[in-house]
N, C-alpha and C positions, 0 to 999 in steps of 0.2 A: 308506131314505126316498129318493124321487126328488125331488131339489132343484128340478127343472124345474117343480114345482108352484107355485113362488114366482115364476116368470117374469112372470106378469100382475099381481102385487101392486102396488098403487098407491103403495107406499113402497119405499125402498131396503132390500134385504135382502143380507146378507153372512154367510157361514158360514166358520169357521176350524176347524182341526184341530190337535191336539196342544199341547205346552207352548210351542211357539214361535208359536202361533196362525197357521199356515200358511193362506193364502187358499184356500179350497176351492170357493167358489161366490160369484157376485154375479148380481143380477138386472138387468134393463134400466134401471130407474130408478137404481139405485146406480151403474152404469157411466155413465149420462148425467151424473150429478152429479160423481162422483169420477174418471171416466176408466176406460179399460179396463186395469185393473191385472193383471199376470200372476199366474195361478194357481199355487199351489205355494210361493210365496215368503212368508216370515214377514212379519207385519204391520210389525214394526219396520223391515224393509228396504223394504217396500211404501210406507210413509208416514214416511220418516225425518224429515220436518219436523214431525211431531207428537211426537218423542222427549221434549221438554222439558215437554210439557202434562200428563203424568201419566196419560194415557189408557191406555197400555199396562199400567200397574199395575193398573188396574181389570179388564182381561181376565185378568191373572194371578190376581187375587184371587178372581174369579168361577170360574175353573177349579179353584183349589185348594179352595175352600169349598163350591162347588155353589149358592151363594146368588145369585139374580139380583139385577142392579142396574139402576135406571132413572136416567138423567141428563136433566134437563129444561132446554131452552134453554141449552146449553153452546156456547161460541164455538169455531169451527174456523177457522184461518187457513191456507188453502192456495190453490194455483193450481188452481181448479175447472175441469172439463172444459168447461163451458159458459160460461166467463168469460175475457176476454182478459188479466187480470192477477189477482194474488193479492188476495184480499179476505177479510173476516170474515163468516161466516154462522153461524146459530145452529140447532142441531139438538137433537132429543130422541132419545135411544138407549135401547134396551132390550137388556141384554146377559145371556145366560143360558148355562148349560152344557148 
């Protein structure tokens, strides 16, 4: 699959690979929101400030079970790329294998 087909998507798209969930692709909307994170790095190292939130456990569970999960209006506390300071924003995520 050519991941570039997600470049024009109006929502943030991220693909990870393997049991460490290494960042494999991000589209422009994702990069505008979360910054230009280095590809090839595990999510836990890419977003160390999310370690206590339990979000990484969801990625592990989806990879292990193959069952997709949708999270609605979940808070994310980060220094967002388009903001001068850390803030809380709410997102809906769809995570699938």
